[in-house]
MARBA-3410 file (N, C-alpha, C, O; in Angstrom, 1 decimal):
114
-19.1,9.8,16.8,-18.3,10.9,17.3,-18.1,11.9,16.2,-17.8,11.5,15.1 ~ -18.4,13.1,16.5,-18.1,14.2,15.6,-16.9,15.0,16.0,-16.9,15.6,17.1 ~ -15.9,15.1,15.2,-14.8,15.9,15.4,-15.1,17.2,14.7,-15.1,17.3,13.4 ~ -15.3,18.3,15.4,-15.7,19.6,14.9,-14.6,20.5,14.8,-13.8,20.7,15.7 ~ -14.6,21.3,13.7,-13.5,22.2,13.4,-14.1,23.6,13.1,-15.1,23.7,12.4
-13.6,24.6,13.7,-13.9,26.0,13.3,-12.6,26.5,12.7,-12.1,25.9,11.7 ~ -12.0,27.6,13.2,-10.7,28.0,12.8,-9.7,27.0,13.3,-8.6,26.9,12.7 ~ -10.0,26.3,14.3,-9.2,25.3,14.9,-10.1,24.2,15.5,-11.3,24.3,15.5 ~ -9.5,23.0,15.8,-10.3,21.9,16.4,-11.1,22.4,17.7,-10.5,23.2,18.5 ~ -12.3,22.1,17.8,-13.1,22.5,19.0,-13.1,21.3,20.0,-13.7,20.3,19.8
-12.5,21.6,21.1,-12.4,20.6,22.2,-11.0,20.4,22.6,-10.1,21.0,22.1 ~ -10.8,19.4,23.4,-9.5,19.1,23.9,-8.6,18.5,22.7,-9.1,17.8,21.9 ~ -7.4,18.9,22.7,-6.5,18.5,21.7,-6.4,17.0,21.6,-6.3,16.5,20.5 ~ -6.4,16.3,22.7,-6.3,14.9,22.7,-7.4,14.2,22.0,-7.3,13.1,21.5 ~ -8.6,14.8,22.0,-9.8,14.2,21.3,-9.5,14.0,19.8,-10.1,13.2,19.1
-8.6,14.9,19.2,-8.3,14.9,17.8,-7.1,14.1,17.4,-6.8,13.9,16.2 ~ -6.4,13.5,18.4,-5.2,12.8,18.1,-5.1,11.4,18.7,-4.4,10.6,18.2 ~ -5.8,11.2,19.8,-5.8,9.9,20.4,-7.0,9.1,20.0,-8.1,9.2,20.6 ~ -6.8,8.2,19.0,-7.9,7.5,18.4,-8.3,6.2,19.1,-9.2,5.5,18.7 ~ -7.6,5.9,20.2,-7.8,4.6,20.9,-9.3,4.4,21.3,-9.8,3.2,21.1
-10.0,5.4,21.7,-11.4,5.2,22.1,-12.4,5.7,21.1,-13.6,5.8,21.4 ~ -12.0,6.0,19.9,-12.9,6.4,18.9,-13.7,5.3,18.4,-13.3,4.1,18.4 ~ -15.0,5.5,18.0,-15.7,4.5,17.3,-15.2,4.3,15.9,-14.3,5.0,15.5 ~ -15.6,3.2,15.2,-15.1,2.9,13.9,-15.5,4.1,12.9,-14.7,4.4,12.0 ~ -16.7,4.6,13.0,-17.1,5.7,12.1,-17.1,7.0,12.8,-17.7,7.1,13.9
-16.5,8.0,12.1,-16.5,9.4,12.7,-17.0,10.4,11.7,-17.0,10.2,10.5 ~ -17.5,11.5,12.3,-17.9,12.6,11.5,-16.8,13.7,11.6,-16.3,14.0,12.6 ~ -16.4,14.2,10.4,-15.5,15.3,10.4,-16.3,16.5,9.9,-16.7,16.6,8.7 ~ -16.6,17.5,10.8,-17.4,18.6,10.5,-16.6,19.9,10.5,-16.0,20.3,11.6 ~ -16.7,20.6,9.4,-16.0,21.9,9.4,-17.2,23.0,9.4,-17.8,23.2,8.4
-17.4,23.5,10.6,-18.5,24.4,10.9,-18.6,25.6,10.0,-19.7,26.0,9.6 ~ -17.4,26.2,9.7,-17.5,27.4,8.9,-17.9,27.1,7.4,-18.2,28.1,6.7 ~ -17.9,25.9,7.0,-18.4,25.5,5.7,-19.9,25.3,5.6,-20.4,25.3,4.5 ~ -20.5,25.0,6.7,-22.0,24.8,6.7,-22.7,25.9,6.1,-22.6,27.1,6.6 ~ -23.4,25.7,5.1,-24.3,26.7,4.4,-23.5,27.8,3.7,-24.0,28.8,3.3
-22.2,27.6,3.5,-21.3,28.7,3.0,-21.2,28.7,1.5,-20.7,29.7,1.0 ~ -21.5,27.7,0.8,-21.4,27.5,-0.6,-19.9,27.5,-1.0,-19.5,27.8,-2.2 ~ -19.0,27.1,-0.1,-17.6,27.0,-0.3,-17.1,25.6,-0.7,-16.0,25.3,-1.1 ~ -18.0,24.6,-0.5,-17.7,23.2,-0.7,-17.1,22.6,0.6,-16.7,23.3,1.5 ~ -17.0,21.3,0.6,-16.5,20.6,1.7,-15.0,20.9,1.9,-14.3,21.4,1.0
-14.5,20.7,3.1,-13.1,20.9,3.4,-12.3,19.6,3.0,-11.9,18.8,3.8 ~ -12.1,19.4,1.7,-11.5,18.2,1.1,-10.1,18.0,1.7,-9.7,16.9,2.0 ~ -9.3,19.1,1.9,-8.0,19.0,2.4,-8.0,18.4,3.8,-7.2,17.5,4.1 ~ -8.8,18.9,4.7,-8.9,18.4,6.1,-9.4,16.9,6.1,-8.8,16.1,6.8 ~ -10.4,16.6,5.2,-10.8,15.2,5.1,-9.7,14.3,4.7,-9.5,13.2,5.2
-9.0,14.7,3.7,-7.9,13.9,3.1,-6.8,13.7,4.2,-6.3,12.6,4.4 ~ -6.5,14.7,5.0,-5.5,14.6,6.1,-6.0,13.6,7.1,-5.3,12.7,7.6 ~ -7.3,13.7,7.6,-7.8,12.8,8.6,-7.8,11.4,8.1,-7.5,10.5,8.8 ~ -8.2,11.2,6.8,-8.3,9.8,6.3,-6.9,9.2,6.2,-6.7,8.0,6.4 ~ -5.9,10.0,5.8,-4.6,9.5,5.7,-4.0,9.2,7.1,-3.3,8.3,7.3
-4.3,10.1,8.1,-3.7,10.0,9.4,-4.4,8.8,10.2,-3.8,8.2,11.0 ~ -5.7,8.5,9.9,-6.4,7.5,10.6,-7.2,6.6,9.6,-8.4,6.6,9.5 ~ -6.4,5.8,8.8,-7.0,5.0,7.8,-7.9,3.9,8.2,-8.6,3.3,7.4 ~ -7.8,3.5,9.5,-8.6,2.4,10.0,-10.0,2.8,10.4,-10.8,1.9,10.9 ~ -10.3,4.0,10.2,-11.7,4.5,10.5,-12.4,4.9,9.3,-11.8,5.2,8.2
-13.7,4.9,9.4,-14.6,5.4,8.3,-14.9,6.8,8.6,-15.2,7.1,9.8 ~ -15.0,7.6,7.6,-15.2,9.1,7.8,-16.5,9.5,7.1,-16.7,9.2,5.9 ~ -17.2,10.3,7.8,-18.4,11.0,7.3,-18.1,12.5,7.2,-17.7,13.1,8.1 ~ -18.3,13.0,6.0,-18.0,14.4,5.7,-19.2,15.3,6.1,-20.4,14.9,5.8 ~ -19.0,16.4,6.7,-20.1,17.3,7.1,-19.6,18.7,7.0,-18.6,19.1,7.4
-20.5,19.5,6.3,-20.2,20.9,6.1,-19.8,21.3,4.7,-18.7,20.9,4.3 ~ -20.6,22.0,4.0,-20.2,22.6,2.8,-20.7,21.9,1.5,-20.4,22.5,0.4 ~ -21.3,20.8,1.5,-21.7,20.1,0.3,-22.7,21.0,-0.5,-23.7,21.4,0.1 ~ -22.3,21.3,-1.7,-23.1,22.2,-2.6,-23.9,21.4,-3.6,-25.1,21.8,-3.9 ~ -23.4,20.4,-4.2,-24.0,19.8,-5.4,-23.5,18.4,-5.6,-22.7,17.8,-4.9
-23.9,17.8,-6.8,-23.5,16.5,-7.1,-22.0,16.3,-7.4,-21.5,15.3,-7.1 ~ -21.4,17.4,-7.9,-20.0,17.3,-8.1,-19.2,17.1,-6.8,-18.3,16.4,-6.7 ~ -19.7,17.8,-5.7,-19.1,17.6,-4.4,-19.3,16.2,-3.9,-18.4,15.6,-3.3 ~ -20.5,15.6,-4.1,-20.7,14.2,-3.7,-19.8,13.3,-4.5,-19.3,12.4,-3.8 ~ -19.6,13.5,-5.7,-18.7,12.6,-6.5,-17.3,12.8,-6.0,-16.6,11.8,-5.9
-16.9,14.0,-5.8,-15.5,14.2,-5.3,-15.3,13.5,-3.9,-14.2,13.0,-3.7 ~ -16.3,13.6,-3.0,-16.2,13.0,-1.7,-16.2,11.5,-1.9,-15.4,10.8,-1.2 ~ -17.0,10.9,-2.8,-17.0,9.5,-3.1,-15.6,9.1,-3.6,-15.1,8.0,-3.2 ~ -15.0,9.8,-4.5,-13.7,9.5,-5.0,-12.6,9.6,-3.9,-11.7,8.8,-3.9 ~ -12.8,10.5,-2.9,-11.9,10.6,-1.8,-12.0,9.3,-0.9,-11.1,9.0,-0.2
-13.2,8.7,-0.9,-13.4,7.5,-0.1,-14.2,7.7,1.2,-14.1,6.8,2.1 ~ -14.9,8.8,1.3,-15.7,8.9,2.5,-16.8,7.9,2.6,-17.3,7.4,1.6 ~ -17.1,7.5,3.8,-18.2,6.5,4.1,-19.6,7.1,3.9,-20.5,6.3,3.6 ~ -19.7,8.4,4.1,-21.0,9.0,4.0,-20.9,10.5,4.1,-19.8,11.1,4.3 ~ -22.0,11.2,4.0,-22.1,12.6,4.0,-23.3,13.1,4.8,-24.4,12.5,4.6
-23.1,14.1,5.6,-24.2,14.8,6.2,-24.4,16.1,5.4,-23.5,16.8,5.2 ~ -25.6,16.3,5.0,-25.9,17.5,4.3,-27.3,18.0,4.6,-28.2,17.2,4.9 ~ -27.5,19.3,4.4,-28.8,19.9,4.6,-29.0,21.1,3.7,-30.0,21.1,2.9 ~ -28.1,22.0,3.7,-28.3,23.3,3.0,-28.5,23.1,1.5,-29.4,23.7,0.9 ~ -27.8,22.1,0.9,-27.9,21.9,-0.5,-29.3,21.3,-0.8,-29.9,21.6,-1.9
-29.9,20.6,0.1,-31.3,20.1,-0.1,-32.3,21.3,0.1,-33.2,21.4,-0.7 ~ -32.1,22.0,1.1,-33.0,23.1,1.4,-33.0,24.2,0.3,-34.0,24.8,0.0 ~ -31.8,24.4,-0.3,-31.7,25.4,-1.4,-32.0,24.8,-2.8,-31.9,25.5,-3.7 ~ -32.4,23.5,-2.8,-32.7,22.9,-4.1,-31.6,22.6,-5.0,-31.8,22.3,-6.2 ~ -30.3,22.6,-4.5,-29.2,22.3,-5.3,-29.0,20.8,-5.5,-28.4,20.3,-6.4
-29.6,20.0,-4.6,-29.6,18.6,-4.7,-31.1,18.2,-4.5,-31.8,18.7,-3.7 ~ -31.5,17.2,-5.3,-32.8,16.7,-5.3,-32.9,15.3,-4.7,-31.8,14.7,-4.6 ~ -34.1,14.9,-4.4,-34.2,13.5,-3.9,-33.7,12.5,-4.9,-33.2,11.5,-4.6 ~ -34.0,12.8,-6.2,-33.5,11.9,-7.3,-32.0,11.8,-7.3,-31.4,10.7,-7.4 ~ -31.3,12.9,-7.1,-29.8,12.9,-7.1,-29.3,12.1,-5.9,-28.4,11.4,-6.1
-29.9,12.4,-4.8,-29.5,11.7,-3.6,-29.7,10.2,-3.7,-28.9,9.3,-3.4 ~ -30.9,9.8,-4.3,-31.2,8.3,-4.5,-30.2,7.7,-5.4,-29.7,6.6,-5.2 ~ -29.8,8.4,-6.5,-28.8,7.9,-7.4,-27.4,7.7,-6.7,-26.8,6.6,-6.9 ~ -27.0,8.7,-6.0,-25.7,8.6,-5.3,-25.8,7.5,-4.2,-24.8,6.7,-4.1 ~ -26.9,7.4,-3.5,-27.0,6.4,-2.5,-27.0,5.0,-3.1,-26.3,4.1,-2.5
-27.7,4.8,-4.2,-27.7,3.5,-4.8,-26.3,3.1,-5.3,-25.9,1.9,-5.3 ~ -25.5,4.1,-5.8,-24.1,3.8,-6.2,-23.2,3.5,-5.0,-22.4,2.6,-5.1 ~ -23.4,4.2,-3.9,-22.6,4.0,-2.8,-22.9,2.8,-2.0,-22.1,2.1,-1.4 ~ -24.2,2.5,-1.9,-24.7,1.4,-1.1,-25.7,0.5,-1.9,-26.9,0.5,-1.6 ~ -25.2,-0.2,-2.9,-26.1,-0.9,-3.8,-26.9,-2.0,-3.0,-26.3,-2.7,-2.2
-28.1,-2.1,-3.3,-29.0,-3.1,-2.7,-29.5,-2.8,-1.4,-30.3,-3.6,-0.8 ~ -29.1,-1.6,-0.8,-29.7,-1.3,0.5,-30.8,-0.2,0.3,-30.6,0.7,-0.4 ~ -31.9,-0.5,1.0,-33.0,0.5,0.9,-32.6,1.8,1.6,-31.8,1.9,2.5 ~ -33.2,2.9,1.1,-32.9,4.2,1.7,-34.1,5.1,1.7,-35.1,4.8,1.1 ~ -34.0,6.2,2.4,-35.0,7.2,2.5,-35.4,7.8,1.2,-36.6,8.2,1.0
-34.5,8.0,0.3,-34.7,8.7,-0.9,-35.0,7.8,-2.2,-35.0,8.3,-3.3 ~ -35.3,6.6,-1.9,-35.6,5.7,-3.0,-36.9,6.1,-3.7,-37.9,6.5,-3.0 ~ -36.9,6.1,-5.0,-38.1,6.5,-5.7,-39.1,5.3,-5.9,-38.6,4.1,-6.0 ~ -40.4,5.5,-5.9,-41.3,4.3,-6.0,-41.2,3.7,-7.3,-42.0,2.7,-7.6
END
C-alpha cells in the first residue's frame, strides 16, 4: 500500500488514519519531492513512523544521495524507493550495494558486485 501525499494526502482521509486493514509494510510517497532535489520528507516519515510504529515504512520521493540513505537508515525506514538519483548519477550501483549489504546482510540483491 502506498500512502501518497501532495500538498495534502491523496485519497480518502480514512485511508491515512485507519490502519486496521493496512499491510505490514507501507510506502510513504511525497510526490512533490520526486526528482526535486529537495531530499526526502523526513518530517512526514518520522510522524508516520511515530503514529504507526507497528508497521514497516518504505520512503519514496526525494532521495538525492548517500547522505539521504544514511539519514533514512538512522530514522529506521525498512526500505527506499528511488530512481532520479540513479538516473542522474548521484547514486551508483556500488553505493546501493554497500547500503543494501548494511541494511540486509547476507541477502542477495540486484546491485551486488561480482
